[in-house]
Residue frames relative to the residue before (quaternion, step in Angstrom):
aa qw qx qy qz dx dy dz
X 1.0000 0.0000 0.0000 0.0000 0.00 0.00 0.00
X 0.5964 -0.6327 0.3651 0.3328 3.58 -1.10 1.13
X 0.5867 0.6164 -0.3925 0.3490 3.65 0.99 -0.66
X 0.5211 0.6443 -0.3889 0.4026 3.56 1.15 -0.49
X 0.6854 0.4963 -0.2863 0.4493 3.66 1.01 -0.66
X 0.6033 0.5142 -0.3581 0.4934 3.56 1.38 -0.18
X 0.5961 0.5682 -0.3297 0.4616 3.67 1.16 -0.17
X 0.5713 -0.5094 0.5106 0.3916 3.58 -1.31 0.36
X 0.6144 -0.5961 0.3298 0.3981 3.55 -1.00 0.67
X 0.6292 0.5439 -0.3286 0.4476 3.67 0.84 -0.85
X 0.6743 0.4922 -0.2895 0.4684 3.53 0.98 -0.90
X 0.6660 0.5203 -0.2806 0.4550 3.53 0.97 -0.83
X 0.6389 0.5381 -0.2874 0.4687 3.47 1.08 -0.80
X 0.6241 0.5199 -0.2805 0.5114 3.60 1.09 -0.84
X 0.7033 0.4933 -0.2854 0.4248 3.63 0.75 -1.02
X 0.6992 0.5007 -0.2409 0.4499 3.44 1.08 -1.05
X 0.5902 0.5901 -0.2883 0.4694 3.48 1.35 -0.69
X 0.6261 0.4967 -0.2988 0.5215 3.49 1.13 -0.94
X 0.7179 0.4962 -0.2943 0.3895 3.56 0.54 -1.18
X 0.7959 0.3470 -0.1404 0.4758 3.66 0.98 -0.93
X 0.3455 0.7980 -0.4399 0.2245 3.52 1.31 -0.04
X 0.0943 -0.8053 0.5823 0.0593 3.66 -0.82 0.90
X 0.3178 0.7297 -0.5657 0.2157 3.71 1.18 0.20
X 0.8466 0.2146 -0.2017 0.4433 3.42 -1.32 0.97
X 0.4264 0.7096 -0.4828 0.2855 3.70 1.12 -0.24
X 0.8204 0.2044 -0.0732 0.5289 3.51 0.91 -1.01
X 0.7284 -0.3882 0.1661 0.5396 3.47 1.10 0.80
X 0.6648 -0.5738 0.3718 0.3010 3.56 -1.23 0.73
X 0.7322 0.3988 -0.2438 0.4954 3.60 1.19 -0.58
X 0.3654 0.7819 -0.4784 0.1619 3.60 1.20 -0.14
X 0.1096 -0.7812 0.6121 0.0557 3.60 -1.25 0.81
X 0.6328 0.5685 -0.3335 0.4064 3.58 1.32 0.09
X 0.2563 -0.8216 0.4800 0.1702 3.65 1.20 -0.14
X 0.8432 -0.1430 0.0525 0.5155 3.76 -0.86 -0.60
X 0.5256 0.5927 -0.4762 0.3817 3.66 1.04 -0.07
X 0.4860 0.6583 -0.4166 0.3962 3.63 1.32 0.03
X 0.6016 0.5960 -0.3095 0.4326 3.41 1.32 -0.61
X 0.5950 0.4714 -0.3624 0.5407 3.73 1.29 -0.18
X 0.1497 -0.7491 0.6431 0.0536 3.56 -0.90 1.18
X 0.6480 -0.4971 0.3745 0.4390 3.58 -1.34 0.27
X 0.5906 0.5766 -0.3542 0.4397 3.61 1.16 -0.67
X 0.6084 0.5334 -0.3545 0.4688 3.62 1.13 -0.83
X 0.7265 0.4824 -0.2876 0.3959 3.64 0.78 -0.81
X 0.5544 0.5408 -0.3518 0.5257 3.51 1.43 -0.38
X 0.6763 0.5103 -0.2938 0.4426 3.47 0.79 -0.99
X 0.6210 0.5351 -0.3242 0.4721 3.59 1.09 -0.90
X 0.6593 0.5422 -0.3337 0.4000 3.60 0.87 -0.83
X 0.6476 0.5490 -0.3180 0.4220 3.55 1.23 -0.71
X 0.5488 0.6328 -0.3770 0.3954 3.56 1.31 -0.18
X 0.5706 0.5966 -0.4067 0.3913 3.52 1.19 -0.17
X 0.0513 -0.8514 0.5183 -0.0626 3.60 -0.35 1.23
X 0.7779 0.3640 -0.1213 0.4977 3.48 0.94 -1.08
X 0.3108 -0.7668 0.4868 0.2800 3.57 1.26 -0.70
X 0.4407 0.6324 -0.4692 0.4310 3.50 1.26 0.70
X 0.0830 -0.7920 0.6049 -0.0025 3.49 -0.95 1.06
X 0.1746 -0.7736 0.6075 0.0439 3.58 -1.24 0.80
X 0.3436 -0.7020 0.5906 0.2009 3.45 -0.99 0.77
X 0.2287 -0.8158 0.5188 0.1145 3.64 -0.59 0.91
X 0.5493 0.6489 -0.3815 0.3629 3.53 1.33 0.23
X 0.4103 -0.6323 0.5943 0.2803 3.48 -1.24 0.83
X 0.5541 -0.6241 0.4222 0.3538 3.67 -1.00 0.60
X 0.3191 -0.7328 0.5650 0.2046 3.66 -1.22 0.65
X 0.3447 0.7238 -0.5251 0.2855 3.56 -0.29 1.20
X 0.7507 -0.4602 0.3014 0.3659 3.48 -1.29 0.27
X 0.6911 0.4716 -0.2483 0.4882 3.54 1.40 -0.47
X 0.3520 0.7919 -0.4426 0.2305 3.47 1.34 0.42
X 0.7402 -0.4575 0.2697 0.4124 3.57 -1.30 -0.19
X 0.5343 0.6764 -0.3879 0.3266 3.66 1.14 -0.58
X 0.1905 -0.7758 0.5946 0.0907 3.59 -1.24 0.69
X 0.5999 -0.5472 0.3634 0.4567 3.56 1.24 -0.07
X 0.4910 0.6458 -0.4165 0.4104 3.61 1.26 -0.23
X 0.7991 0.2181 -0.1532 0.5388 3.67 -0.96 0.71
X 0.5451 -0.6420 0.3567 0.4044 3.66 1.15 0.40
X 0.5528 0.6068 -0.3957 0.4118 3.58 1.12 0.37
X 0.0604 -0.7745 0.6294 -0.0187 3.45 -0.90 1.17
X 0.5944 -0.5430 0.4485 0.3881 3.52 -1.33 0.24
X 0.6312 -0.5415 0.3826 0.4026 3.77 -1.14 0.45
X 0.1924 -0.6995 0.6735 0.1418 3.50 -1.20 0.81
X 0.0932 -0.7913 0.6037 -0.0270 3.42 -0.76 1.36
X 0.0229 -0.8154 0.5756 -0.0579 3.60 -0.75 1.22
X 0.4315 -0.7149 0.5146 0.1947 3.42 -0.95 0.81
X 0.2163 -0.8118 0.5213 0.1497 3.56 -0.51 0.94
X 0.7056 -0.0363 -0.0298 0.7071 3.54 1.45 -0.48
X 0.1034 -0.7683 0.6317 0.0042 3.56 -1.06 1.00
X 0.7334 -0.4221 0.3080 0.4348 3.51 -1.38 0.20
X 0.6342 0.5099 -0.3800 0.4398 3.68 0.89 -0.45
X 0.6677 0.5336 -0.3403 0.3919 3.56 0.98 -0.21
X 0.3638 0.7962 -0.4389 0.2026 3.54 1.38 -0.08
X 0.6390 0.5685 -0.3066 0.4177 3.51 1.05 -0.84
X 0.6708 0.5042 -0.2958 0.4565 3.52 1.23 -0.57
X 0.4178 0.7539 -0.4339 0.2622 3.49 1.30 -0.29
X 0.2315 -0.7657 0.5886 0.1170 3.54 -1.09 0.85
X 0.4547 0.6679 -0.4783 0.3441 3.63 1.14 0.12
X 0.5702 -0.5922 0.4564 0.3404 3.51 -1.29 0.21
X 0.9078 0.0933 -0.0960 0.3974 3.52 -1.50 0.30
X 0.7823 -0.4723 0.1415 0.3805 3.31 0.89 1.40
X 0.3850 0.7517 -0.4319 0.3167 3.42 1.55 0.24
X 0.1643 0.7753 -0.6018 0.0989 3.57 -0.86 0.97
X 0.0686 -0.8221 0.5653 0.0006 3.72 -1.16 -0.01
X 0.3942 -0.6765 0.5682 0.2532 3.44 -1.36 -0.21
X 0.0147 -0.7747 0.6318 -0.0206 3.52 -1.26 0.67
X 0.0924 -0.8224 0.5613 0.0027 3.44 -1.11 0.74
X 0.2496 -0.7171 0.6356 0.1397 3.56 -1.49 0.16
X 0.0436 -0.7926 0.6033 0.0772 3.53 -1.41 0.53
X 0.1562 -0.7508 0.6267 0.1384 3.47 -1.00 0.77
X 0.2196 0.7706 -0.5747 0.1664 3.69 -0.95 0.88
X 0.5263 -0.5516 0.5422 0.3532 3.43 -1.34 0.44
X 0.5603 -0.6478 0.4074 0.3170 3.59 -0.96 0.79
X 0.7729 0.3284 -0.1858 0.5102 3.56 1.23 -0.49
X 0.3223 0.7933 -0.4487 0.2560 3.48 1.13 0.69
X 0.7504 0.1283 -0.1169 0.6377 3.66 1.28 -0.34
X 0.8382 -0.1251 0.1144 0.5183 3.44 -1.33 -0.75
X 0.2438 0.8136 -0.4997 0.1702 3.69 -0.61 1.05
X 0.3954 -0.6335 0.5957 0.2958 3.58 -1.41 0.03
X 0.3458 -0.6491 0.6378 0.2285 3.38 -1.26 0.71
X 0.2749 -0.7844 0.5247 0.1839 3.74 -0.76 0.91
X 0.6506 -0.5243 0.3255 0.4426 3.62 -1.08 0.20
X 0.6592 0.4968 -0.3320 0.4564 3.71 1.09 -0.25
X 0.5164 0.6856 -0.4193 0.2957 3.64 1.20 0.11
X 0.8094 0.1611 -0.0985 0.5561 3.58 0.97 -0.66
X 0.1481 -0.7742 0.6077 0.0970 3.56 -1.25 0.70
X 0.2357 -0.7283 0.6098 0.2051 3.53 -1.18 0.34
X 0.8309 -0.1118 -0.0038 0.5451 3.46 -0.56 1.39
X 0.7414 -0.3940 0.2392 0.4878 3.74 0.87 0.69
X 0.6997 0.4360 -0.2882 0.4871 3.67 1.21 0.00
X 0.2035 -0.7980 0.5625 0.0729 3.36 -1.13 0.98
X 0.8333 -0.1863 0.1234 0.5057 3.55 -1.15 -0.35
X 0.8495 0.1295 -0.0945 0.5027 3.54 -1.02 0.79
X 0.6242 -0.6299 0.2944 0.3564 3.55 1.21 0.73
X 0.3923 0.7615 -0.4456 0.2601 3.52 1.50 0.37
X 0.4483 -0.6483 0.4807 0.3842 3.67 -0.79 0.50
X 0.6210 -0.6068 0.3533 0.3484 3.55 -1.11 0.99
X 0.6711 0.4966 -0.3183 0.4491 3.59 0.93 -0.91
X 0.6398 0.5071 -0.3542 0.4562 3.73 1.17 -0.27
X 0.6139 0.5316 -0.3335 0.4789 3.62 1.26 -0.43
X 0.8678 -0.0179 0.0262 0.4959 3.54 0.48 -1.17
X 0.1591 -0.7500 0.6414 0.0274 3.59 -1.04 0.78
X 0.7446 -0.3471 0.3214 0.4709 3.53 -1.49 -0.16
X 0.6761 0.5014 -0.2892 0.4559 3.55 1.15 -0.50
X 0.6541 -0.4795 0.3130 0.4942 3.64 1.32 0.06
X 0.6579 -0.4756 0.3958 0.4294 3.43 -1.48 -0.28
X 0.1861 -0.8457 0.4979 0.0481 3.52 -0.30 1.23
X 0.6763 0.4542 -0.2807 0.5075 3.58 1.29 0.14
X 0.8367 0.1354 -0.0149 0.5304 3.47 0.79 -1.08
X 0.1312 0.8654 -0.4736 0.0974 3.51 1.17 0.58
X 0.5659 -0.6220 0.3850 0.3804 3.61 -0.71 0.81
X 0.6092 0.5904 -0.3894 0.3588 3.71 0.89 -0.48
X 0.5506 0.6548 -0.3541 0.3777 3.51 1.44 -0.48
X 0.7935 0.2789 -0.1204 0.5274 3.51 1.31 -0.73
X 0.2665 0.8282 -0.4757 0.1294 3.65 1.22 0.17
X 0.7363 0.4262 -0.2192 0.4778 3.63 1.12 -0.79
X 0.6407 0.6076 -0.3052 0.3565 3.58 1.30 -0.09
X 0.5706 0.5859 -0.4004 0.4132 3.60 1.23 -0.03
X 0.4317 0.6656 -0.4992 0.3484 3.55 0.48 1.18
X 0.2361 0.7972 -0.4781 0.2830 3.47 -0.23 1.22
X 0.6036 -0.4621 0.4640 0.4547 3.59 -1.36 -0.24
X 0.1226 -0.7583 0.6331 0.0957 3.65 -0.85 0.84
X 0.1639 -0.7526 0.6346 0.0642 3.42 -1.36 0.84
X 0.2004 -0.7858 0.5670 0.1442 3.53 -0.81 0.89
X 0.1477 -0.7529 0.6410 0.0204 3.48 -0.76 1.18
X 0.1504 -0.8121 0.5632 0.0271 3.56 -0.20 1.45
X 0.0660 -0.8424 0.5335 0.0370 3.56 0.57 1.05
X 0.6523 0.5328 -0.3292 0.4270 3.59 1.11 -0.81
X 0.6123 0.5348 -0.3316 0.4786 3.66 1.17 -0.62
X 0.7353 0.4616 -0.2526 0.4271 3.49 0.85 -0.89
X 0.7956 0.2761 -0.0713 0.5346 3.66 1.03 -1.09
X 0.6988 0.5094 -0.3125 0.3931 3.59 1.05 -0.20
X 0.5198 -0.5768 0.5041 0.3782 3.49 -1.31 0.12
X 0.8308 -0.0199 -0.0255 0.5557 3.67 -0.71 1.03
X 0.6924 -0.5324 0.2456 0.4205 3.58 1.07 0.85
X 0.6888 0.4254 -0.3144 0.4957 3.55 1.22 0.45
X 0.3352 -0.7210 0.5750 0.1928 3.46 -1.00 1.00
X 0.5097 -0.6465 0.4791 0.3045 3.67 -1.09 0.75
X 0.5742 -0.5679 0.4410 0.3915 3.38 -1.25 0.58
X 0.7675 0.3451 -0.3228 0.4333 3.46 -1.14 0.92
X 0.4554 0.7160 -0.4009 0.3451 3.45 1.52 -0.06
X 0.1691 -0.8148 0.5420 0.1174 3.76 -0.44 0.95
X 0.2448 -0.7930 0.5420 0.1321 3.52 -0.66 1.08
X 0.2369 -0.8177 0.5246 0.0032 3.35 -0.45 1.48
X 0.6521 -0.4592 0.3716 0.4753 3.66 -1.24 0.24
X 0.6089 0.5374 -0.3723 0.4492 3.73 0.95 -0.78
X 0.6646 0.4746 -0.3629 0.4488 3.73 0.87 -0.74
X 0.6440 0.5190 -0.3509 0.4390 3.52 0.97 -0.93
X 0.6623 0.5019 -0.3083 0.4630 3.70 0.81 -0.89
X 0.6279 0.5396 -0.3380 0.4475 3.55 1.04 -0.90
X 0.6409 0.5370 -0.3099 0.4526 3.55 1.01 -1.05
X 0.6523 0.5516 -0.3037 0.4219 3.60 0.83 -0.91
X 0.7041 0.4558 -0.2783 0.4681 3.40 1.04 -1.07
X 0.6894 0.4753 -0.3443 0.4246 3.60 0.96 -0.62
X 0.6867 0.4983 -0.2855 0.4457 3.46 1.18 -0.55
X 0.5182 -0.6794 0.3731 0.3614 3.55 1.17 -0.38
X 0.7871 -0.4316 0.2200 0.3819 3.54 -1.27 0.15
X 0.6468 0.5000 -0.3797 0.4330 3.57 1.16 -0.41
X 0.6146 0.5297 -0.3436 0.4729 3.63 1.21 0.25
X 0.4129 0.6835 -0.4989 0.3368 3.61 1.30 0.19
X 0.4057 -0.7314 0.5275 0.1490 3.49 -1.03 1.03
X 0.1022 -0.7981 0.5932 -0.0262 3.60 -0.67 1.14
X 0.6370 -0.4913 0.4108 0.4292 3.58 -1.31 0.41
X 0.8120 0.2691 -0.2305 0.4638 3.58 -1.15 0.69
X 0.4767 0.6508 -0.4752 0.3514 3.66 1.14 0.10
X 0.2586 -0.6417 0.6723 0.2634 3.58 -1.38 0.14
X 0.2274 -0.7968 0.5543 0.0782 3.51 -0.64 1.19
X 0.2323 -0.7758 0.5826 0.0689 3.48 -0.92 1.28
X 0.0555 -0.8366 0.5431 0.0452 3.78 -0.45 0.97
X 0.1279 -0.7925 0.5933 0.0597 3.54 -0.36 1.19
X 0.1265 -0.8084 0.5714 0.0637 3.49 -0.93 1.09
X 0.4527 -0.6951 0.3945 0.3954 3.43 1.45 -0.49
X 0.4178 0.6848 -0.5123 0.3067 3.73 1.20 -0.16
X 0.6651 0.5266 -0.3756 0.3733 3.66 0.66 -0.81
X 0.5720 0.5517 -0.3327 0.5076 3.66 1.22 -0.68
X 0.6794 0.4956 -0.3035 0.4479 3.54 0.72 -0.91
X 0.7113 0.4427 -0.2848 0.4658 3.58 0.93 -0.98
X 0.6434 0.4769 -0.3708 0.4701 3.72 0.99 -0.28
X 0.6524 0.5146 -0.3122 0.4605 3.55 1.17 -0.29
X 0.8212 0.2621 -0.0900 0.4988 3.39 0.89 -1.09
X 0.6329 -0.4825 0.3425 0.4993 3.65 1.33 -0.12
X 0.6246 -0.5659 0.4046 0.3548 3.46 -1.32 0.61
X 0.0293 -0.8228 0.5635 0.0677 3.63 0.92 -0.82
X 0.8108 -0.2862 0.1992 0.4701 3.45 -0.75 -1.08
X 0.1525 0.8501 -0.4869 0.1308 3.44 1.24 0.52
X 0.7123 0.3806 -0.2171 0.5483 3.55 0.95 -0.95
X 0.8835 0.0233 -0.0796 0.4611 3.46 -0.34 1.34
X 0.6131 0.5755 -0.3364 0.4239 3.52 1.29 -0.21
X 0.7708 -0.2457 0.2614 0.5264 3.73 -1.21 -0.41
X 0.1126 0.7829 -0.5992 0.1238 3.54 -1.08 0.87
X 0.4828 -0.5510 0.5857 0.3467 3.49 -1.33 0.23
X 0.2355 0.7897 -0.5545 0.1164 3.55 -1.11 0.43
X 0.7033 -0.4622 0.3365 0.4224 3.49 -1.37 -0.07
X 0.4302 -0.6705 0.5495 0.2517 3.56 -1.07 0.97
X 0.5863 -0.5963 0.4393 0.3281 3.50 -1.27 0.82
X 0.5980 0.5885 -0.3637 0.4046 3.60 1.33 -0.42
X 0.5764 0.6122 -0.3704 0.3947 3.58 1.30 -0.14
X 0.4675 0.7075 -0.4642 0.2557 3.65 1.22 -0.27
X 0.6319 0.5181 -0.3624 0.4483 3.60 1.01 -0.60
X 0.6520 0.5277 -0.3222 0.4388 3.53 0.92 -0.70
X 0.6185 0.5210 -0.3376 0.4819 3.49 1.04 -0.69
X 0.6921 0.4354 -0.3117 0.4841 3.74 0.74 -0.94
X 0.6468 0.5190 -0.3445 0.4399 3.69 0.85 -0.64
X 0.7535 0.3874 -0.2273 0.4801 3.48 0.90 -0.59
X 0.2760 -0.8280 0.4493 0.1908 3.56 1.41 0.07
X 0.0942 0.7635 -0.6209 0.1502 3.60 0.70 1.18
X 0.4734 -0.6585 0.5277 0.2526 3.48 -1.44 0.60
X 0.7787 -0.1135 0.0781 0.6120 3.65 1.15 -0.42
X 0.1362 -0.7554 0.6338 0.0960 3.57 -1.40 0.33
X 0.0658 -0.8233 0.5638 -0.0030 3.49 -0.97 0.86
X 0.1634 -0.7988 0.5755 0.0637 3.67 -0.95 0.71
X 0.4703 -0.6558 0.5094 0.2989 3.55 -1.29 0.25
X 0.5680 0.5584 -0.3822 0.4685 3.57 1.27 0.60
X 0.6936 -0.5332 0.3429 0.3421 3.42 -1.42 0.32
X 0.8545 0.1682 -0.0142 0.4912 3.48 1.07 -0.82
X 0.5991 -0.6592 0.3241 0.3186 3.53 1.23 0.68
X 0.7684 0.2841 -0.1263 0.5593 3.61 0.79 -1.29
X 0.6774 -0.4767 0.4123 0.3795 3.45 -1.40 0.41
X 0.0441 0.7953 -0.6046 0.0003 3.62 -1.07 0.77
X 0.4085 -0.2057 -0.8830 0.1053 1.44 -1.75 1.69
X 0.6177 -0.5740 0.4145 0.3423 3.37 -1.24 0.78
X 0.6270 -0.6151 0.3461 0.3297 3.61 -1.24 0.52
X 0.6886 0.3542 -0.2879 0.5635 3.58 1.18 0.22
X 0.4803 -0.6597 0.4559 0.3554 3.78 -0.65 0.94
X 0.7579 0.3444 -0.2178 0.5095 3.73 0.95 -0.70
X 0.5368 0.6274 -0.4286 0.3668 3.64 1.04 0.44
X 0.1080 -0.7671 0.6251 0.0953 3.53 -1.34 0.37
X 0.8351 -0.1792 0.0952 0.5113 3.55 -0.33 1.08
X 0.0746 0.8623 -0.4983 0.0497 3.64 0.99 0.69
X 0.6459 0.5234 -0.3579 0.4252 3.59 1.00 -0.79
X 0.6004 0.5319 -0.3795 0.4611 3.71 1.02 -0.60
X 0.6493 0.5005 -0.3469 0.4556 3.59 0.94 -0.84
X 0.7102 0.4326 -0.3027 0.4656 3.74 0.94 -0.13
X 0.7511 0.4073 -0.2705 0.4437 3.56 0.62 -1.08
X 0.6695 0.5023 -0.3474 0.4228 3.71 0.77 -0.85
X 0.8448 0.2606 -0.2373 0.4026 3.64 0.33 -1.04
X 0.7009 0.4800 -0.2490 0.4651 3.49 1.32 -0.54
X 0.7273 0.4226 -0.1715 0.5128 3.55 1.05 -0.99
X 0.2808 -0.7874 0.4896 0.2480 3.49 1.21 -0.77
X 0.4144 0.7245 -0.4627 0.2989 3.51 1.29 0.67
X 0.3251 -0.7341 0.5524 0.2240 3.48 -1.13 0.71
X 0.3016 -0.7703 0.5592 0.0535 3.42 -1.06 1.19
X 0.0826 -0.7763 0.6182 0.0913 3.66 -0.77 0.87
X 0.0615 -0.8326 0.5502 0.0161 3.60 -1.08 0.74
X 0.7856 0.2199 -0.2177 0.5358 3.66 -1.07 0.53
X 0.3419 0.7025 -0.5573 0.2811 3.56 0.77 1.02
X 0.4464 -0.7167 0.5055 0.1777 3.55 -1.32 0.78
X 0.0034 0.8242 -0.5663 0.0087 3.67 -0.21 1.08
X 0.3231 0.7931 -0.4886 0.1672 3.69 1.00 0.08
X 0.7273 0.4010 -0.2384 0.5035 3.48 0.57 -1.26
X 0.6877 0.4765 -0.3377 0.4312 3.55 0.70 -0.82
X 0.6579 0.5333 -0.3223 0.4229 3.50 0.94 -0.66
X 0.5868 0.5222 -0.3591 0.5040 3.57 1.21 -0.77
X 0.7115 0.4789 -0.3165 0.4053 3.78 0.73 -0.86
X 0.6346 0.5200 -0.3370 0.4618 3.47 1.09 -0.70
X 0.6382 0.5109 -0.3394 0.4654 3.59 0.96 -0.83
X 0.6940 0.4848 -0.3136 0.4300 3.55 1.01 -0.68
X 0.7762 0.3281 -0.1755 0.5089 3.70 0.88 -0.77
X 0.4464 -0.7377 0.4311 0.2659 3.61 1.30 -0.13
X 0.5759 0.5541 -0.3462 0.4915 3.51 1.42 0.35
X 0.1218 -0.8529 0.5075 -0.0121 3.49 -0.61 1.25
X 0.6125 0.5025 -0.3367 0.5088 3.52 1.34 0.10
X 0.0289 0.8032 -0.5899 0.0781 3.53 -1.11 0.62
X 0.5618 -0.5612 0.5180 0.3181 3.45 -1.42 0.18
X 0.0367 0.8410 -0.5383 0.0403 3.68 -0.57 1.03
X 0.0377 -0.7556 0.6540 0.0049 3.38 -1.06 0.98
X 0.0350 0.8344 -0.5317 0.1407 3.49 -0.53 1.20
X 0.1031 0.8205 -0.5461 0.1339 3.58 0.88 0.92
X 0.3568 -0.7029 0.5675 0.2378 3.69 -0.90 0.91
X 0.5806 -0.4995 0.4927 0.4132 3.59 -1.28 0.06
X 0.3719 -0.7726 0.4557 0.2390 3.51 -0.69 1.11
X 0.0037 0.8061 -0.5908 0.0326 3.55 0.32 1.17
X 0.3540 -0.7835 0.4532 0.2353 3.54 -0.37 1.11
X 0.8123 0.1319 -0.1803 0.5388 3.52 -0.59 1.30
X 0.3719 0.7290 -0.4891 0.3017 3.53 1.25 0.42
X 0.3053 -0.7354 0.5789 0.1756 3.59 -1.04 0.73
X 0.7567 -0.0009 -0.0702 0.6499 3.43 1.57 0.32
X 0.0218 -0.8385 0.5437 0.0275 3.62 -1.02 0.22
X 0.6311 -0.5086 0.4528 0.3715 3.56 -1.33 0.56
X 0.0030 0.7994 -0.6008 0.0011 3.39 -1.26 0.58
X 0.1735 -0.7399 0.6326 0.1490 3.67 -1.02 0.59
X 0.1872 -0.8047 0.5567 0.0868 3.62 0.10 1.24
X 0.0306 -0.7745 0.6280 0.0698 3.63 -0.87 0.54
X 0.1819 -0.7434 0.6420 0.0457 3.58 -0.96 1.19
X 0.0275 -0.7964 0.6039 0.0168 3.53 -1.05 0.89
X 0.1078 -0.8172 0.5659 0.0177 3.38 -0.91 1.00
C-alpha cells in the first residue's frame, strides 16, 4: 500500500511485515514458504499451457564476462579446464579413449538465481520466526536450505513486460519504481493471459538486462535500476504468488525508496512472507515471443541446483509455450 512510503523506513518494514506475515500458515515447521501455494492441480493445469512446443531458457550465461564487480563479495564464475582436447596424448585409458573435464568456482548468486528463505533476516529473525543463528551456520542453511525445495518450482509462469508497456523502446529507466498501478496497467495492456493467480511465478521484465548487454554491464550489479516498489508487498501477499523474478540484479527499485534504506523489500518478503525472489533472469526472447502472439502465460520449470545448505542457488529456468 502506498502509505508505507510516507513512513520512516523502519516503521514501514515493521508495518508491512505484520500485514503480509505468513508464519504458521502452513504449519509451525514449514520450510517451503510460498511454494505451498502451488498445488498438484496447478502443475497439471500449467502443463496444459504448452501449445506451440517452443521453449526458452531464461538464464543469463555463467562466465567471467558476467555482471558482477566484486561488490558484496560476489564475483563472476571462474571456469577452469581439468582436462582439455590438447591432453588426449597423455591419456592412460585404453583403445584411444580420451575426453575433457572442468571445474567452476562461483558465488551461488552471481548470475541467474533464486534467493532462498535463509538469505535475508529481519533484526536477526528469519522465516517462521526462527533465530538467524538457528537457521544458518558456517555449514550453511541447516533449516531452509535450497535443496529442500529444488523440485518444487514448477507452475504457471506469467510474464509482465512492464518495460514494453511503460518504457521507452521497451526499457524502463534506472530508478523507475514499479507500483501496483503499473502492474495492473501491464496486465490490462497485455490481456487476460497475463492475469495473476494464486501459485503463479511472476516474471517481471524491465528491460535493464537488454540495456546492459548493449551498453555494457556498468553498475548493473548493485547500482541504480528499475524494480519493484516497496508498495507492492501487499499485492504480492494478496495474490499468493509462489515466486517472483526480474531481469535486474536486486529485484527492488534502486536507489531504494528511502535514502537510509537498503533492500527493505527483501527484509519483508523473504523472512516474513516466505517469498522466493529470482534475480538476473533473461526475458528477452520470451518477451518478443509473447508480444508477437499475445500470450503471456506459460509452463515454467525453474528448479535451483540443490546445493545442500544453500541460501540461494543458480538456476536455468525454462519457459515452454
